N, C-alpha and C positions, 0 to 999 in steps of 0.2 A: 445271543447275538453279540458279536464282537465289533469293536470300533475298527476303522480303517485309516491308515496314514497315507499320505501321497507317496507315489513310487519313488524309489531310490536307485540311482545308477551304481553299479558295482565299484566304480572308482571314487565315488563321493564319500566324504565323512560328513554326516548330517546329524542334527539334533532333532529328536522326536519326543514329544511331551504328552502327558495326560494331566489335565487340570481336574483336581479332586475337590475344588472349593464347594461345589453344589452338594456333594456327598458329605463333606466334613461338617457343615453347618456350625462353624465357629471353632471346631476342634482344629488341631494342627497335625501335620505329618510328623511322626517320630522315627519311622524307619521305612525304607523302600528297598525292595529286592526285585531284580529283573530276571525273567526266565525266557527261554526260547525253546520251541519244540525241536529236538534233534531229528536227524533224518529218519529214525525209526519211530518218531512220534512221542518219545519220552520228553517230558518237561524237564529241562536242564537249566540249572542256575547259571547266569552269566556273571563272570567275575570281571570287573573293570580292568582293562589292559591285559586280559587273559587270552586264552586260546580261542581259536575259531570253533564255533559250534555250528554244524551244518553249513559252513562256509561264511558265516557272518560273525562279527566281533563287536563286543561292547567296549568302546574306547574309554568312556568314563560315564559315571552316573552322578547326577546332582539333583537336589531338590530345594524348593523354598518351603514355606509353611503349608502350601496348598498345591504345588505343581511338581511332578516327578519328571525328570528329563533323562533320556538315554542318548548318548552320542555314539552312533553306530558307524562302523566301517566295513568294507568288503561286501560280500554277498554274492551268491551265485545267480547269474543271469537267468531270467525266466523262472524264478522261484518265488513262491509266496511263503512268507514266514509268519508264524503265529507267536507273538510275544505276550507274556503275562507280566503285569505289574502288580506286585503284592505290597500293600502298605499296612502299617500299623499307625493308629492315631492316638492322640493324647487322651482319648476316652477309653483306650484299651481295646478298640475294635481292630480286627485284622480282616482285610478285604482284598480280593483280586479282581482285576479287569483284564480282558484279553483284547489285543489289537492286531490287525493284519497289516503286513507290509510286503509289497511286491517289489522285487529287484528286477530292473529292466535297463538295458543299454539305452541311452538317450540319443 
């Protein structure tokens, strides 16, 4: 089962976050990597301010000790994207969670 974010307009630049605090149980985030499924379904790493992948772009990525945030731009209208957030924590665990985002003209 994956999480779901609110819809995004293709013209918007929006922040989308995952709160890891319940999972971390006192540990902290040490690294965060964002991925999106490309048009062929391949999980592709997103580089901040990098190229468009399947029509969407990671503008920037930030995190606190417990929350990972992706600032996303562009997107193809009527497309549902699958993002994966991979984190490493201060206990040495590496975990991924997926989240869905639909792009729609508002």
